[in-house]
C-alpha positions, 0 to 999 in steps of 0.5 A, spaced: 068 278 269 070 285 271 077 282 272 077 280 264 075 286 262 081 290 265 086 285 263 083 286 256 084 293 256 091 293 258 093 289 253 097 293 247 095 292 240 100 290 236 102 289 228 101 282 229 094 283 231 093 287 225 096 283 220 092 277 223 085 280 221 088 282 214 090 289 215 096 291 210 103 292 212 107 298 211 104 305 212 097 303 214 099 299 220 104 304 223 099 309 222 093 305 225 098 303 231 100 311 232 092 313 232 090 307 237 095 308 242 094 316 242 087 316 242 083 310 243 087 307 249 081 306 253 078 301 248 079 294 249 084 290 244 078 287 241 074 294 240 080 297 237 081 292 232 073 293 230 075 300 229 081 300 225 077 294 221 071 299 220 076 304 217 079 298 212 072 296 210 070 303 208 076 308 208 072 313 203 067 314 209 073 316 214 077 321 210 075 327 213 074 324 220 078 328 225 082 322 228 081 317 223 082 321 217 090 320 216 089 312 217 083 312 211 088 316 207 094 311 208 089 305 206 087 309 200 094 310 198 096 303 199 090 301 195 091 306 189 099 303 188 100 301 181 101 294 180 108 292 177 108 289 170 112 283 169 117 283 163 113 280 156 118 275 155 122 271 160 129 271 160 133 264 158 135 260 164 138 253 164 134 246 166 137 240 169 133 234 168 128 237 164 124 230 163 123 229 170 120 236 172 113 237 172 109 242 168 107 246 174 114 248 176 116 250 169 111 255 169 113 258 176 120 258 174 118 262 167 114 267 171 120 268 176 124 269 170 120 275 168 120 279 174 123 286 173 129 285 178 131 278 175 138 277 172 139 270 172 136 263 174 136 255 173 132 249 175 135 243 178 133 236 177 129 235 183 125 241 182 117 241 183 112 246 184 112 250 190 109 257 192 112 263 188 119 260 186 119 252 185 123 248 190 129 247 186 129 254 183 135 258 183 134 266 182 139 271 181 136 278 182 139 285 183 139 289 190 132 285 192 130 279 196 124 275 195 121 272 202 118 266 198 124 265 193 128 263 200 122 259 202 118 258 209 123 253 212 129 259 212 136 256 212 134 248 212 140 244 212 143 238 211 149 236 217 153 230 217 158 227 223 162 221 221 166 217 226 172 212 224 173 205 227 179 208 231 174 210 236 172 203 237 166 204 233 167 199 227 161 199 221 159 193 224 157 196 230 151 199 227 148 192 225 150 189 232 147 195 236 141 197 232 136 197 239 141 201 242 142 206 236 134 206 236 134 208 243 139 214 242 135 217 237 129 216 241 132 219 247 136 225 243 132 227 238 125 231 238 120 232 232 114 236 230 111 239 236 115 235 241 121 239 245 126 238 250 123 239 257 130 243 259 133 245 252 140 246 252 143 253 252 146 256 246 149 263 244 145 264 238 139 266 243 144 272 245 144 275 238 141 282 238 136 281 233 132 278 238 131 285 241 132 289 235 127 286 230 120 286 233 117 280 230 123 276 232 123 279 239 116 276 239 119 269 237 124 268 242 121 264 247 119 259 242 125 259 239 129 257 245 124 252 247 125 249 240 133 249 240 136 242 238 129 239 235 127 238 228 121 239 224 116 235 221 115 233 214 121 230 210 126 232 216 130 226 219 136 224 223 139 217 221 145 213 223 148 210 216 154 208 213 159 213 209 163 210 204 169 215 202 170 214 195 175 220 193 182 219 195 182 227 194 177 228 200 177 234 204 177 230 210 184 227 209 180 220 211 183 214 208 178 210 203 173 206 206 167 206 210 165 210 217 159 210 221 155 216 220 150 221 223 146 225 218 140 230 219 136 234 215 132 240 219 131 248 218 129 254 223 123 251 226 117 256 228 122 262 228 123 261 220 116 260 218 114 266 222 119 270 219 117 268 212 110 269 213 110 276 216 115 279 211 112 275 205 106 280 207 110 286 208 113 284 201 106 283 198 103 290 200 109 294 198 110 290 191 104 289 188 105 284 182 100 280 178 096 275 181 100 269 178 106 272 181 104 275 187 108 270 191 114 273 188 113 280 191 120 282 193 123 287 198 128 292 196 134 292 200 135 299 200 129 299 205 128 298 212 123 292 211 129 289 206 134 290 211 130 287 217 128 281 213 136 280 211 138 280 218 132 276 220 133 271 215 141 270 217 139 269 224 134 264 222 139 260 218 144 261 224 139 258 229 138 252 224 145 251 224 145 251 232 139 246 232 144 241 228 150 242 232 146 240 238 143 234 235 150 232 233 153 234 240 147 230 243 148 223 239 156 224 240 155 224 247 151 218 247 156 214 242 162 217 247 166 219 241 167 225 237 166 226 230 172 226 226 169 230 220 163 234 219 159 237 213 154 242 213 150 246 207 144 249 207 138 251 202 132 256 202 136 262 203 139 268 199 146 269 198 150 275 196 154 273 190 158 276 185 158 274 177 165 274 173 165 281 172 164 282 179 157 285 180 153 283 186 147 279 186 142 276 191 142 269 189 136 265 192 136 257 192 130 255 194 131 247 195 138 248 192 145 246 194 150 251 193 155 248 189 161 253 188 168 251 185 170 246 191 164 247 196 162 241 199 155 239 200 150 233 201 145 231 197 140 226 200 136 221 197 130 218 200 130 214 207 131 207 203 136 210 198 143 213 198 145 220 199 151 223 196 157 227 199 159 232 193 164 237 191 161 243 187 164 245 180 162 252 180 158 251 173 156 258 171 150 256 168 147 253 174 149 259 178 153 255 182 148 250 184 146 243 185 139 239 187 138 239 194 135 232 194 131 227 190 125 231 189 118 229 190 114 226 184 108 225 188 104 230 193 103 229 200 095 228 199 096 223 193 101 219 197 096 218 202 091 216 197 094 211 193 100 208 198 098 203 203 102 201 209 104 194 208 106 196 201 111 201 204 113 197 210 115 191 205 119 196 201 123 199 207 124 192 209 127 189 203 132 195 203 134 193 210 132 200 213 129 201 220 124 207 221 122 210 227 116 215 225 114 218 218 108 217 214 106 215 207 107 222 205 114 221 206 115 213 203 121 212 199 116 212 192 114 219 193 121 221 191 124 221 184 130 216 183 136 219 186 141 216 181 137 219 175 137 226 179 145 225 180 146 223 173 143 230 170 147 234 174 154 231 173 156 238 170 155 241 177 158 236 182 163 231 183 161 225 188 166 225 194 162 219 198 156 215 198 151 215 205 147 209 206 141 210 211 140 204 216 136 207 222 132 213 220 127 217 225 122 222 223 116 225 226 110 221 227 108 215 231 114 211 233 111 205 232 109 206 224 114 203 219 118 200 224 121 193 222 123 188 227 
């Protein structure tokens, strides 16, 4: 018992500890840590937390306290900060495929278009309701970044590698070697909480941000353990067939069909924790009305704004590193190198200029960059095609397109209304084998990808079509598997 108290006493109170009890970020957190580490080092961490919690609960009672007075004033000043008003009218924005977009997503976008920092926006045809900015929302703002405008899964991306038959992998190989390919997915991919016993090294782990930004430093070990893995939810790795349809394709490939690997995943726990931490920082420093609170922003002229920008870019590069390892492992298992690769990401913010040369921060939460000539991948569901696209650079869409088909059914609704035999029959008729997944990712929870693509013909040209054949997702490996 005595040993446990000694260990508790030497543990240092951190900002993360304070935020876990709902302590406001910014100056109150810095003041609390300075006071505790100067005057109350003899107390155990739990007692230190109780002390600052008491001040937070009743700051007026501590205003004249010799040591805790500065903390009380920091809390009171924070509480008295005037809320920021939204503009009375929303700015105009373009909606693509409006007939298929739910009311909740439209309301969220309208609120986003009333932010004082907003300068433009667009809603993609796969849009549906999320937190803050709707999924499928594109928002251009001036000199600010909105953590929930980026999203939790920072830098979530699509990545594709294609191998031609000249490498002795004709497309017929897929049907005649399904058992082998399924085993390759099982051996070389990990999902959800699973990870590799010995993660592969990658230069991303040597980035200075892991040492210079406290919250990122705390996440380094977890990030290393999850290298080369995929998340849960709608993340996947799959074998399929790509049909190249455009003679002017950017890969210099003849028209025809090729074996392909397609993956979808993001920045794992690293991105999620960065998003959570800086969202709290933003909400503390940028007080908005209740209906807009998840759209709180960080000014890029502030230390917090610059920190988030560096952390967000690190998370995006980390997500890319994970995809490269996924594809590298599968290329080694196939015994071939890909002849072409495509990669694009969403849930990110970019510095871009408009026609006049003025710079804006463009948030694409569940939206694909589609500048003129920019390649991207827009997947359907596990049982419907995806598309390799080339952007047209449409200004009204802020150079964007959809990032997928988009949901028509929530995860909860899917689990309540769908049944395994019904889903299994649908998948079997589509000629797909699925390892893992659950009812909340069944094909019927998504919009018709063909209707989504039809709604954005002004935004992208189709270069090729991807047909999934063997899909691995998070979950029970036996579920939805078809003989």
